[in-house]
C-alpha positions as CSV (number, residue, x, y, z in Angstrom):
1,X,8.1,-3.6,18.7
2,X,8.3,-6.7,16.5
3,X,4.5,-7.1,16.7
4,X,4.0,-3.4,15.9
5,X,6.2,-3.7,12.8
6,X,4.3,-6.8,11.7
7,X,0.9,-5.1,12.3
8,X,2.0,-2.0,10.3
9,X,3.2,-4.1,7.4
10,X,-0.1,-6.0,7.4
11,X,-2.1,-2.8,7.5
12,X,-0.2,-1.5,4.4
13,X,-1.0,-4.7,2.6
14,X,-4.7,-4.4,3.6
15,X,-4.7,-0.8,2.5
16,X,-3.6,-1.8,-1.0
17,X,-6.4,-4.4,-1.1
18,X,-8.9,-1.7,0.0
19,X,-7.6,0.6,-2.7
20,X,-7.9,-2.1,-5.4
21,X,-11.5,-2.8,-4.4
22,X,-12.3,0.9,-4.2
23,X,-11.0,1.8,-7.6
24,X,-12.8,-1.1,-9.2
25,X,-16.0,-0.1,-7.6
26,X,-15.5,3.5,-8.5
27,X,-15.2,2.8,-12.2
28,X,-18.1,0.4,-12.3
29,X,-20.1,3.1,-10.6
30,X,-19.1,5.5,-13.3
31,X,-20.1,3.1,-16.0
32,X,-23.5,2.5,-14.3
33,X,-24.0,6.3,-14.0
34,X,-23.2,6.8,-17.7
35,X,-25.4,3.9,-18.7
36,X,-28.2,5.7,-16.8
37,X,-27.7,9.0,-18.7
38,X,-25.1,10.6,-16.4
39,X,-22.0,12.3,-17.4
40,X,-18.5,11.8,-16.1
41,X,-16.4,14.9,-16.0
42,X,-13.8,16.8,-13.8
43,X,-16.6,17.5,-11.3
44,X,-17.6,13.9,-10.9
45,X,-16.7,11.8,-8.0
46,X,-18.1,8.8,-6.1
47,X,-17.4,7.1,-2.9
48,X,-15.0,4.7,-4.6
49,X,-12.8,7.5,-6.0
50,X,-12.8,9.3,-2.6
51,X,-11.9,6.1,-0.7
52,X,-9.1,5.3,-3.1
53,X,-7.7,8.8,-2.7
54,X,-7.9,9.0,1.0
55,X,-6.3,5.6,1.6
56,X,-3.7,6.2,-1.0
57,X,-2.7,9.7,-0.2
58,X,-3.1,9.7,3.6
59,X,-3.5,6.3,5.2
60,X,-0.9,4.2,3.4
61,X,1.8,6.9,3.4
62,X,1.4,7.4,7.1
63,X,1.5,3.7,7.8
64,X,4.7,3.5,5.6
65,X,6.3,6.3,7.6
66,X,5.4,4.6,10.9
67,X,6.8,1.3,9.6
68,X,10.1,2.9,8.7
69,X,10.3,4.6,12.1
70,X,9.4,1.4,14.0
71,X,11.9,-0.5,11.9
72,X,14.8,1.2,13.7
73,X,13.6,-0.1,17.0
74,X,12.1,-3.5,16.2
75,X,14.5,-6.5,16.4
76,X,13.5,-7.7,12.9
77,X,16.2,-9.2,10.6
78,X,16.4,-6.9,7.6
79,X,13.6,-4.9,9.0
80,X,15.0,-1.5,8.1
81,X,15.7,-2.6,4.5
82,X,12.2,-4.0,4.0
83,X,10.5,-0.9,5.6
84,X,12.7,1.4,3.5
85,X,11.8,-0.5,0.3
86,X,8.1,-0.4,1.2
87,X,8.3,3.3,1.9
88,X,10.2,3.9,-1.4
89,X,7.5,2.0,-3.3
90,X,4.8,4.1,-1.6
91,X,6.6,7.3,-2.6
92,X,6.9,6.0,-6.2
93,X,3.2,5.2,-6.1
94,X,2.2,8.7,-5.3
95,X,4.6,10.1,-7.9
96,X,3.0,7.8,-10.5
97,X,-0.5,8.8,-9.5
98,X,0.2,12.5,-10.1
99,X,2.3,11.9,-13.2
100,X,-0.5,9.7,-14.7
101,X,-2.7,12.8,-15.0
102,X,-0.2,14.2,-17.6
103,X,0.9,10.9,-19.1
104,X,-2.1,8.5,-18.9
105,X,0.0,5.5,-19.8
106,X,1.8,5.8,-16.5
107,X,-1.5,4.7,-14.9
108,X,-0.6,1.1,-15.8
109,X,2.7,1.5,-13.8
110,X,0.7,2.9,-11.0
111,X,-1.5,-0.2,-10.9
112,X,1.5,-2.5,-11.1
113,X,3.4,-0.7,-8.5
114,X,0.5,-1.1,-6.1
115,X,1.2,-4.9,-6.3
116,X,4.9,-4.1,-5.5
117,X,3.8,-2.1,-2.4
118,X,1.7,-5.0,-1.2
119,X,4.5,-7.5,-1.9
120,X,7.1,-5.5,-0.1
121,X,4.9,-4.9,2.9
122,X,4.2,-8.6,3.0
123,X,7.9,-9.4,2.9
124,X,8.4,-7.0,5.8
125,X,5.8,-8.7,7.8
126,X,7.3,-12.1,7.1
127,X,10.7,-10.9,8.3
128,X,9.0,-9.9,11.6
129,X,8.0,-13.5,12.0
130,X,11.6,-14.6,11.8
131,X,13.9,-14.5,14.8
132,X,17.2,-12.8,14.7
133,X,19.1,-15.7,16.3
134,X,19.2,-19.5,15.9
135,X,17.3,-21.2,18.7
136,X,19.2,-23.4,21.1
137,X,18.6,-27.1,20.6
138,X,16.4,-28.7,23.3
139,X,18.3,-31.3,25.4
140,X,16.8,-34.7,25.4
């Protein structure tokens, strides 16, 4: 279970990286479209925006739930704490995403919180690499 815990935390971190790349590509695609005479409005979307939404609204939350469930069974020191913190940051991330449509300035917090999600998931993964007990010294 420890390896599952570690893999899930790594996948959450990877998901954040994918989202960062996707949203950057999305907005550069928008700028390119506008430079070529296109219009960006409520009906516009490109693969970058779609990928960002799918990973952020479905993939990462499911991974965070799975990490939290696995944390109760994996012998990881502080594993439940780090999984719960990661899950909480993911929930906050979704709340900030929706709130940013009403208060655009919250979009900055959405971007910063993404880094917190990645950092917490990485900490969870590091905890999985630690053992819960002190190893016995080897006799000479």
